[in-house]
MARMARDREN-712688 format. One line per field, with one value per residue (C-alpha): residue number from 1; residue in one letter; x, y, z. Coordinates in pm, whole numbers, plus 50000, padded with zeros to 5 digits. Layout:
<rs>
gudren = c(NUM;...)
minu = c(A;...)
px = c(X;...)
py = c(Y;...)
pz = c(Z;...)
</rs>
This chain:
<rs>
gudren = c(1;2;3;4;5;6;7;8;9;10;11;12;13;14;15;16;17;18;19;20;21;22;23;24;25;26;27;28;29;30;31;32;33;34;35;36;37;38;39;40;41;42;43;44;45;46;47;48;49;50;51;52;53;54;55;56;57;58;59;60;61;62;63;64;65;66;67;68;69;70;71;72;73;74;75;76;77;78;79;80;81;82;83;84;85;86;87;88;89;90;91;92;93;94;95;96;97;98;99;100;101;102;103;104;105;106;107;108;109;110;111;112;113;114;115;116;117;118;119;120;121;122;123;124;125;126;127;128;129;130;131;132;133;134;135;136;137;138;139;140;141;142;143;144;145;146;147;148;149;150;151;152;153;154;155;156;157;158;159;160;161;162;163;164;165;166;167;168;169;170;171;172;173;174;175;176;177;178;179;180;181;182;183;184;185;186;187;188;189;190;191;192;193;194;195;196;197;198;199;200;201;202;203;204;205;206;207;208;209;210;211;212;213;214;215;216;217;218;219;220;221;222;223;224;225;226;227;228;229;230;231;232;233;234;235;236;237;238;239;240;241;242;243;244;245;246;247;248;249;250;251;252;253;254;255;256;257;258;259;260;261;262;263;264;265;266;267;268;269;270;271;272;273;274;275;276;277;278;279;280;281;282;283;284;285;286;287;288;289;290;291;292;293;294;295;296;297;298;299;300;301;302;303;304;305;306;307;308;309;310;311;312;313;314;315;316;317;318;319;320;321;322;323;324;325;326;327;328;329;330;331;332;333;334;335;336;337;338;339;340;341;342;343;344;345;346;347;348;349;350;351;352;353;354;355;356;357;358;359;360;361;362;363;364;365;366;367;368;369;370;371;372;373;374;375;376;377;378;379;380;381;382;383;384;385;386;387;388;389;390;391;392;393;394;395;396;397;398;399;400;401;402;403;404;405;406;407;408;409;410;411;412;413;414;415;416;417;418;419;420;421;422;423;424;425;426;427;428;429;430;431;432;433;434;435;436;437;438;439;440;441;442;443;444;445;446;447;448;449;450;451;452;453;454;455;456;457;458;459;460;461;462;463;464;465;466;467;468;469;470;471;472;473;474;475;476;477;478;479;480;481;482;483;484;485;486;487;488;489;490;491;492;493;494;495;496;497;498;499;500;501;502;503;504;505;506;507;508;509;510;511;512;513;514;515;516;517;518;519;520;521;522;523;524;525;526;527;528;529;530;531;532;533;534;535;536;537;538;539;540;541;542;543;544;545;546;547;548;549;550;551;552;553;554;555;556;557;558;559;560;561;562;563;564;565;566;567;568;569;570;571;572;573;574;575;576;577;578;579;580;581;582;583;584;585;586;587;588;589;590;591;592;593;594;595;596;597;598;599;600;601;602;603;604;605;606;607;608;609;610;611;612;613;614;615;616;617;618;619;620;621;622;623;624;625;626;627;628;629;630;631;632;633;634;635;636;637;638;639;640;641;642;643;644;645;646;647;648;649;650;651;652;653;654;655;656;657;658;659;660;661;662;663;664;665;666;667;668;669;670;671;672;673;674;675;676;677;678;679;680;681;682;683;684;685;686;687;688;689;690;691;692;693;694;695;696;697;698;699;700;701;702;703;704;705;706;707;708;709;710;711;712;713;714;715;716;717;718;719;720;721;722;723;724;725;726;727;728;729;730;731;732;733;734;735;736;737;738;739)
minu = c(X;X;X;X;X;X;X;X;X;X;X;X;X;X;X;X;X;X;X;X;X;X;X;X;X;X;X;X;X;X;X;X;X;X;X;X;X;X;X;X;X;X;X;X;X;X;X;X;X;X;X;X;X;X;X;X;X;X;X;X;X;X;X;X;X;X;X;X;X;X;X;X;X;X;X;X;X;X;X;X;X;X;X;X;X;X;X;X;X;X;X;X;X;X;X;X;X;X;X;X;X;X;X;X;X;X;X;X;X;X;X;X;X;X;X;X;X;X;X;X;X;X;X;X;X;X;X;X;X;X;X;X;X;X;X;X;X;X;X;X;X;X;X;X;X;X;X;X;X;X;X;X;X;X;X;X;X;X;X;X;X;X;X;X;X;X;X;X;X;X;X;X;X;X;X;X;X;X;X;X;X;X;X;X;X;X;X;X;X;X;X;X;X;X;X;X;X;X;X;X;X;X;X;X;X;X;X;X;X;X;X;X;X;X;X;X;X;X;X;X;X;X;X;X;X;X;X;X;X;X;X;X;X;X;X;X;X;X;X;X;X;X;X;X;X;X;X;X;X;X;X;X;X;X;X;X;X;X;X;X;X;X;X;X;X;X;X;X;X;X;X;X;X;X;X;X;X;X;X;X;X;X;X;X;X;X;X;X;X;X;X;X;X;X;X;X;X;X;X;X;X;X;X;X;X;X;X;X;X;X;X;X;X;X;X;X;X;X;X;X;X;X;X;X;X;X;X;X;X;X;X;X;X;X;X;X;X;X;X;X;X;X;X;X;X;X;X;X;X;X;X;X;X;X;X;X;X;X;X;X;X;X;X;X;X;X;X;X;X;X;X;X;X;X;X;X;X;X;X;X;X;X;X;X;X;X;X;X;X;X;X;X;X;X;X;X;X;X;X;X;X;X;X;X;X;X;X;X;X;X;X;X;X;X;X;X;X;X;X;X;X;X;X;X;X;X;X;X;X;X;X;X;X;X;X;X;X;X;X;X;X;X;X;X;X;X;X;X;X;X;X;X;X;X;X;X;X;X;X;X;X;X;X;X;X;X;X;X;X;X;X;X;X;X;X;X;X;X;X;X;X;X;X;X;X;X;X;X;X;X;X;X;X;X;X;X;X;X;X;X;X;X;X;X;X;X;X;X;X;X;X;X;X;X;X;X;X;X;X;X;X;X;X;X;X;X;X;X;X;X;X;X;X;X;X;X;X;X;X;X;X;X;X;X;X;X;X;X;X;X;X;X;X;X;X;X;X;X;X;X;X;X;X;X;X;X;X;X;X;X;X;X;X;X;X;X;X;X;X;X;X;X;X;X;X;X;X;X;X;X;X;X;X;X;X;X;X;X;X;X;X;X;X;X;X;X;X;X;X;X;X;X;X;X;X;X;X;X;X;X;X;X;X;X;X;X;X;X;X;X;X;X;X;X;X;X;X;X;X;X;X;X;X;X;X;X;X;X;X;X;X;X;X;X;X;X;X;X;X;X;X;X;X;X;X;X;X;X;X;X;X;X;X;X;X;X;X;X;X;X;X;X;X;X;X;X;X;X;X;X;X;X;X;X;X;X;X;X;X;X;X;X;X;X;X;X;X;X;X;X;X;X;X;X;X;X;X;X;X;X;X;X;X;X;X;X;X;X;X;X;X;X;X;X;X;X;X;X;X)
px = c(48499;48777;48861;48867;49194;49197;49444;49237;49302;49097;49142;48832;48977;49047;48700;48533;48784;48780;48403;48362;48631;48505;48145;48250;48439;48119;47923;47948;47767;47540;47430;47523;47731;47678;48031;48140;48478;48612;48792;49115;49149;48798;48668;48354;48206;48156;47876;47784;47488;47722;47928;47624;47470;47794;47822;47458;47486;47807;47720;47341;47230;47552;47489;47121;47042;47224;47026;47181;47169;47389;47680;47945;48201;48563;48834;49210;49513;49830;50141;50271;49968;49707;49447;49171;49030;48687;48549;48197;48173;47903;47872;47524;47346;47171;47003;47190;47533;47764;47825;48089;48171;48340;48371;48670;48660;48933;48970;48738;48531;48480;48615;48542;48858;48737;48464;48488;48224;48219;47878;47691;47676;47851;47765;47763;48111;48271;48421;48279;48193;47874;48067;48382;48675;48562;48211;48352;48564;48246;48082;48383;48399;48028;48064;48347;48156;47841;47984;48316;48214;48529;48741;48794;48912;49056;49108;49474;49507;49858;49746;49857;49602;49845;49566;49569;49928;49880;49742;49362;49124;48813;48572;48664;48486;48661;48733;48864;49054;49082;49271;49159;49390;49263;49338;49433;49451;49452;49761;49746;49807;50046;49924;49554;49410;49121;49092;48765;48709;48425;48323;48258;47885;47915;47893;48113;48281;48572;48661;48987;49080;49371;49363;49300;49523;49315;49364;49648;49848;49976;50246;50114;50090;50118;50480;50614;50922;50900;50862;51126;51379;51305;51330;51671;51798;51691;51840;52167;52197;52071;52302;52252;52321;52405;52231;52151;51776;51638;51273;51150;50853;50676;50459;50761;51034;51258;51476;51520;51838;51897;52154;51970;52039;51816;51794;51961;51819;51616;51297;51302;51087;50885;50925;51265;51448;51581;51643;51395;51510;51165;51213;51353;51473;51849;52048;52281;52247;52423;52759;52733;52859;53097;53017;53192;53175;53053;53359;53632;53691;53454;53370;53320;52963;52787;52774;52860;52501;52233;51975;51605;51664;51946;51716;51457;51714;51846;51491;51427;51744;51654;51294;51348;51124;51172;50819;50607;50300;50414;50505;50695;50573;50750;50462;50653;50987;50967;51243;51147;51287;51217;51116;51484;51555;51747;51703;51577;51424;51101;51015;50664;50626;50364;50377;50084;49943;49615;49359;49533;49846;50043;50309;50519;50770;51146;51383;51733;51959;52010;52364;52500;52264;52228;51910;51721;51382;51289;51033;51027;50669;50780;50847;50498;50345;50533;50438;50073;50063;50269;50135;50486;50617;50988;51171;51413;51742;51975;52075;52076;52451;52412;52131;52355;52633;52388;52273;52632;52681;52370;52451;52805;52663;52361;52447;52829;52909;52826;52858;53162;52918;52713;52777;52721;52390;52396;52133;52136;51830;51463;51317;50956;50848;50554;50740;51086;51242;51520;51499;51840;51934;52262;52261;52442;52728;52821;53100;53106;52735;52451;52181;51822;51617;51895;51956;51971;51714;51691;51473;51646;51424;51467;51644;51896;51744;51676;51316;51334;51573;51499;51753;51639;51898;51777;51992;52155;52380;52500;52518;52505;52849;52933;53135;52847;52665;52625;52819;52667;52692;52479;52231;52210;52139;51851;51716;51741;51539;51262;51257;50960;50846;50520;50416;50235;50189;50409;50483;50837;50931;50570;50546;50198;50221;50339;50037;50220;50236;50514;50498;50744;50853;50921;51097;50921;51041;50822;50527;50558;50743;50834;51053;51426;51686;51809;52184;52297;52052;51954;51588;51316;51171;50927;51117;50827;50769;50424;50426;50134;50069;50045;49712;49642;49395;49114;48793;48552;48734;48988;48823;48820;49175;49317;49141;49294;49636;49591;49471;49783;49566;49706;50071;50157;50524;50472;50133;50213;50245;49987;49721;49396;49264;49548;49461;49541;49735;49596;49883;49827;49448;49465;49706;49470;49173;49333;49489;49140;48996;49263;49589;49891;50238;50501;50795;51123;51127;50791;50915;51226;51048;51127;50776;50604;50347;50349;50024;50160;50494;50566;50482;50741;50769;50993;50731;50564;50215;50294;50131;49813;49782;49827;49573;49329;49381;49325;49003;48877;48893;49158;49155;49462;49332;49611;49981;50060;49895;49930;50020;50102;49796;49520;49228;48895;48549;48436;48722;48687;48317;48414;48664;48413;48134;48373;48485;48121;48073;47813;47997;47754;47464;47663;47738;47367;47373;47045;46848;46972;46825;47105;46956;47281;47294;47645;47555;47712;48054;48030;48162;47876;48033;48075;47729;47595;47895;47857;47482;47521;47808;47601;47286;47484;47633;47990;48087;47820;47698;47674;47368;47284;47624;47857;48173;48322;48664;48704;49020;48957;49128;49269;48981;48720;48891;48904;48531;48431;48665;48480;48144;48269;48385;48038;47875;48112;48063;47685;47696;47918;48192;48546;48888;49127;49463;49732;50100)
py = c(52596;52552;52190;52073;51885;51627;51345;51031;50755;50443;50377;50365;50626;50866;50826;51008;51291;51313;51321;51594;51814;51769;51829;52153;52248;52204;52459;52835;53049;52756;52691;52367;52410;52192;52059;51976;51891;51946;51668;51827;51626;51682;51989;51798;51866;51574;51607;51417;51274;51132;50955;50818;50690;50510;50355;50250;50083;49894;49801;49783;49745;49884;50202;50204;50319;50649;50925;51116;51433;51270;51230;51496;51517;51613;51562;51563;51498;51346;51552;51461;51245;51384;51126;51298;51110;51173;51092;51055;51038;51045;51082;51053;50969;50636;50534;50816;50702;50817;50600;50684;50571;50675;50576;50639;50691;50767;50883;51003;50684;50724;50377;50270;50181;50157;50190;50172;50172;50192;50061;50196;49881;49547;49329;49014;49100;49102;48783;48523;48639;48528;48442;48225;48296;48021;48165;48515;48380;48261;48600;48777;48530;48567;48946;48942;48706;48919;49267;49245;49186;49322;49010;48670;48685;48408;48402;48434;48157;48276;48628;48734;48922;49137;49247;48900;48953;49292;49390;49401;49541;49347;49633;49642;49407;49102;49142;48913;49043;48855;48927;48823;48819;48908;48615;48578;48221;48100;48314;48598;48953;49085;49446;49364;49255;49352;49331;49269;49299;49118;49188;48909;48961;48884;49246;49374;49692;49748;49703;49822;49756;49828;50077;49863;49901;49984;49766;49554;49299;48972;48721;48387;48140;47853;47952;47927;47718;47405;47490;47235;47391;47736;47612;47458;47779;47982;47725;47739;48112;48116;48257;48324;48673;48717;49015;49162;49197;49459;49441;49722;49656;49991;49904;49871;50050;49743;49620;49256;49185;48858;48725;48583;48444;48586;48447;48653;48557;48711;48608;48503;48554;48235;48243;48396;48292;48646;48758;49003;49236;49377;49669;49536;49223;49164;48896;48827;48842;49154;49103;49093;49427;49461;49710;50044;50281;50634;50749;50534;50754;50921;51279;51541;51603;51897;52068;51987;52008;52259;52467;52500;52841;52701;52419;52678;52880;52566;52476;52825;52805;52461;52556;52908;52996;53263;53270;53568;53344;53128;53224;52997;52971;52773;52644;52484;52343;52059;51879;51509;51160;50979;50613;50511;50688;50980;51329;51545;51879;51827;52129;52161;52410;52535;52686;52928;53034;53212;53069;52733;52577;52257;52150;51874;51804;51779;51653;51747;51538;51746;51615;51672;51919;51673;51630;51306;51353;51591;51611;51898;51993;52305;52160;52015;52337;52555;52321;52336;52714;52804;52526;52456;52114;52052;51803;51558;51743;51496;51135;50854;50891;51263;51193;50952;51212;51469;51226;51171;51548;51589;51311;51443;51788;51695;51367;51337;51191;50824;50803;50578;50307;50325;50193;50339;50235;49878;49970;50262;50404;50382;50657;50760;50801;51023;51271;51226;51183;50937;50727;50633;50429;50404;50078;50040;49789;49621;49362;49361;49262;49476;49572;49533;49796;50055;50292;50651;50711;51013;51133;51361;51591;51599;51934;51791;51942;51738;51613;51404;51250;50976;50835;50500;50417;50192;50213;49867;49799;49453;49295;48914;48762;48595;48303;48053;48110;47825;47860;48027;47688;47523;47809;47781;47409;47474;47755;47540;47257;47499;47683;47671;47911;48084;48229;48560;48842;49146;49475;49583;49915;49963;50270;50411;50402;50042;49818;49494;49212;48953;48605;48580;48292;48426;48234;48162;47968;47738;47871;48218;48540;48627;48343;48374;48150;48214;48213;48028;47739;47727;47719;47906;48216;48483;48803;49020;48821;48712;48421;48188;48174;47839;47757;47683;47428;47473;47275;47571;47886;47765;47959;48287;48245;48167;48463;48695;48547;48588;48946;49013;49111;48826;48723;48361;48263;47886;47760;47403;47494;47773;47724;47898;47831;48020;48344;48669;48943;49295;49423;49155;49199;49572;49505;49252;49481;49791;49593;49470;49824;50049;50046;50104;50168;50124;50290;50335;50706;50747;50558;50778;51110;51352;51497;51161;51124;50857;50794;50537;50553;50182;50176;50376;50402;50094;49871;49616;49735;50107;50205;50007;50148;50508;50458;50311;50611;50846;50661;50674;50297;50322;50586;50746;50780;50540;50616;50264;50005;49644;49490;49144;49054;48859;49050;48966;48947;49252;49471;49351;49444;49797;49831;49711;49947;50241;50142;50147;50499;50384;50486;50762;50516;50255;50500;50515;50172;50243;50212;49857;49551;49330;48980;48783;48536;48662;49029;49114;49021;49292;49633;49876;50132;49865;49707;49911;49816;49446;49436;49622;49398;49090;49219;49296;48946;49069;48927;48676;48531;48155;48003;48354;48389;48653;48543;48896;48791;48500;48533;48570;48319;48376;48178;48384;48708;48608;48530;48845;49064;48961;49030;49374;49447;49369;49592;49882;49846;49841;50160;50331;50409;50439;50482;50700;50560;50572;50647)
pz = c(48022;48273;48357;48716;48752;49030;49076;49115;49365;49418;49788;50004;50240;49957;49810;50096;50103;49725;49703;49961;49809;49456;49557;49718;49401;49203;49407;49378;49636;49723;49364;49183;48869;48560;48510;48157;48008;47661;47472;47352;47031;46894;47072;47169;47510;47749;48003;48315;48126;47858;48122;48305;47982;47896;48241;48269;47929;48012;48371;48406;48766;48917;49120;49022;49376;49309;49140;48852;49062;49327;49083;49033;48756;48707;48446;48431;48214;48351;48269;47924;47842;47604;47709;47904;48201;48348;48690;48821;49198;49458;49833;49979;50301;50321;50645;50816;50700;50421;50117;49859;49508;49187;48822;48596;48217;47963;47603;47331;47347;47722;47797;48156;48342;48702;48957;49334;49603;49982;50098;50396;50607;50572;50874;50661;50531;50874;51010;50980;50629;50462;50144;50132;49901;49663;49653;49599;49312;49140;49197;49038;48748;48675;48688;48430;48199;48221;48178;47989;47630;47464;47502;47655;48018;48234;48610;48711;48968;49063;49155;49504;49711;49913;50147;50297;50413;50576;50912;50926;51184;51275;51211;50842;50602;50464;50094;49822;49519;49191;48872;48523;48222;47879;47651;47286;47151;47512;47589;47844;47722;47987;48005;47966;48299;48521;48899;49079;49454;49628;49987;50231;50177;49805;49689;49404;49532;49296;48931;48776;48416;48182;47898;47591;47285;46978;46667;46812;46613;46752;46669;46545;46833;46583;46512;46868;46938;47144;47514;47620;47383;47519;47879;47816;47657;47959;48199;48010;48072;48431;48695;49067;49201;49570;49731;50067;50101;50342;50443;50667;50892;50876;51173;51403;51207;51239;50952;50860;50658;50476;50232;49934;49590;49317;48962;48692;48353;48073;47898;47531;47225;47183;46803;46724;47042;47092;47447;47599;47878;47951;47716;47390;47216;47193;47011;47304;47679;47807;47973;48352;48481;48772;49044;49001;49296;49232;49422;49575;49878;50119;50032;50303;50416;50260;50601;50958;51078;50983;51166;51089;50930;50713;50598;50496;50300;50129;50027;49890;49681;49547;49471;49332;49037;48773;48634;48742;48725;49017;49373;49612;49971;50246;50458;50745;50859;51111;51297;51306;51265;50940;50914;50918;51246;51095;51239;50955;50869;50676;50462;50321;50036;49792;49447;49424;49088;49025;49267;49280;49418;49439;49680;49823;50099;50086;50356;50472;50695;51010;51067;50716;50549;50263;50062;50130;49961;49681;49404;49157;49069;48886;48539;48500;48636;48387;48106;48208;48252;47946;47724;47598;47494;47515;47298;47458;47473;47647;47588;47843;47885;47950;48198;48394;48395;48529;48795;48911;48929;49143;49392;49440;49505;49718;49899;49900;50242;50174;49795;49837;49950;49628;49277;48937;48777;48651;48394;48155;48322;48237;48023;48057;47696;47794;48014;47863;48210;48290;48607;48742;49050;49239;49443;49774;49794;50124;50145;49765;49754;49621;49871;49757;49941;49985;49697;49578;49304;49079;48797;48547;48344;47967;47994;48243;48558;48871;48876;49194;49444;49694;49940;50077;50342;50628;50940;50960;51260;51155;50812;50780;50717;50386;50524;50548;50219;49974;49648;49344;49166;49436;49416;49037;49063;49304;49085;48774;48927;49029;48695;48460;48190;48109;47775;47737;47489;47561;47392;47312;47479;47597;47378;47334;46956;46960;46898;46827;47080;47081;47228;47517;47740;48092;48371;48700;49001;49210;49009;49158;49079;49437;49568;49637;49800;50151;50086;50401;50389;50022;50127;49943;50108;49995;49931;50052;50372;50255;50494;50546;50919;51094;51254;51620;51748;52000;52060;52039;51921;51663;51379;51573;51706;51362;51206;51467;51393;51017;51065;51279;51573;51781;51768;51847;51858;51847;51721;51831;52199;52204;52474;52390;52741;52910;53090;52908;53085;53094;52879;52617;52629;52558;52270;52115;52167;52015;51728;51645;51637;51489;51295;51518;51377;51643;51472;51655;51570;51745;52050;52074;52035;52318;52317;52346;52621;52890;53077;53325;53501;53448;53073;52882;52500;52485;52649;52418;52514;52513;52183;52250;52601;52486;52207;52461;52690;52397;52308;52667;52713;52983;53259;53412;53767;53872;53823;53705;53481;53593;53259;53394;53601;53420;53272;53442;53287;53482;53365;53005;53017;53127;52840;52582;52693;52688;52337;52227;52364;52618;52933;53028;53016;53208;53489;53576;53736;53919;53594;53537;53702;53831;53844;53843;54132;54207;54168;54505;54360;54094;54195;54233;54000;53730;53743;53450;53233;53314;53247;52918;52805;52888;52718;52401;52404;52442;52782;52883;53209;53247;53418;53541;53708;53566;53753;53747;53879;53635;53427;53054;52824;52475;52327;52513;52419;52051;52042;52230;52018;51706;51871;51975;51620;51486;51747;51678;51303;51341;51547;51289;51540;51413;51568;51372;51272;51539;51479)
</rs>
């Protein structure tokens, strides 16, 4: 029986797409096919019924509302990994709406590694959520205690829920993610954790676990060295490394560059005291390497500009295949700007074989003809089709030499700004590939977030290339940074250590866990020192937003700020009772309904549309306004849009009813009874909108007066935005992502 190979992802968005595609793959000429998969090691056949029986036994009550016939099955192997993974997934109508879910299994014992679920309706999970984070924590903890019988798990109180730091739209449910470490003798096993996600209504919607090592062995916790002794040893070898840190805001395309000091120190074995570099134990700390440029002088660019046709030919040369089983097809060549503002040619290609195909995209710099993005899918394809297994044929040193050869050939023009790899390169034991990085050096300082990364296949061929080169106009000067000695003193005072079980080399066949003391600073792994002030900052900009105050709408306002729907420059001086301008109101409204990414490359596109003459792509409200026009919320019957005048209750009512898709009903104002005492102040053509908005509780009248010309305040807009989000969610409306 032929296996259905599908790469599995756990995101809610992918679930729906995945389910539909896989369901279609399971049907031939309208007839359902009984999908089975064969376990390579034993030859046994795994059926859907086997998977369901295993899941129902391990997680009784989960997905009981889904019939066995609603599940579909697939299986896959990752390249170079003999472990077979199986997937059950469903997509069904419930109360007229789609619900999606999936379950992941691995290995001969059909171990369950994940399940994910997107429920049909979650009104109680929207803000204000029915369940608080503390209540959700108890739900997740009880779930782990009830269902995970194969070990002792403990909540990781230091776990960062990254979702809380990203932009959120108000129509999406609030969710809380928790991580639990598997424990041995009250010590966490580093690679054995599970994540549980709880919706704001208290429903478990996601579980993801780690593949458990069979028959592991552990170092004896009774033999560990004194923690104080270990801490002093680590402190004695702590140094501070000065780096440029580049954080790119992918919503705006803007780059933030800081000079920071990062700690440079290794972990140690808690029993032997040997240093641990994350891969292996060493007797001595490695000597700090000096930066060595790949080339001291600038090399000429590969070409002085290329055309679309030349980009296509270069791609064909790079992607050429000799196997008669595979045919290369260039799907498209597009001239665009990448996220760093560079003009590029993006080439999408496919390798076709039999009735299947796989493809990817590669990118060329238009000005130099140099390769910026490339991933070779050919090696894994040939291995899969031919069933051949190659032995590792090159050493790490040879892989680095190959990498240097490739960067000089493919990206020569700015190699003089990059250094030789500071590490020997990471080798993927499963695939046999070497991963090598050339860091950028500016003013003698390494740049974190600017590098050329390559993967070298075990036969020496180029597996992938990725040039991450943000366009930085001005680099912070070095003349005001604190000394490395001052930085080391600050780091030392904030240093503590944490013990956990870790594997050496992380090899699959390695089943032994060592006890390791790892350094942490300020009780977190993500803090660095700002080099000019010596103050601690979060290197991933996971900042906790300050809260504003308001007598009646503080909770709503602060949620909008946290969700990055509303931007407040100074919470202390913010006035929630101030009137909101039309430009700001449409930004808040569209940010609450859809994701908008205001990249500089989008703003500078020559083909970009402009609905109003006074709102060009550089205007702060441009993206929101264009999205509102696209969604039918704003009309373009006027040449200009008055962004600065205050938004009135009447106009906000019109926007909200259009967003709900009720405009056609609202236009029939004669069917509505206008009983407001100030009804004559409402424009005749807007009466239906106003009455509908009031009846739905979105924009309300007060003492039977609507006050249509009253200016809407930030507090009022925050409250009504949340009401609108609930109404849109209940009606199942959705606004596609905007770019």
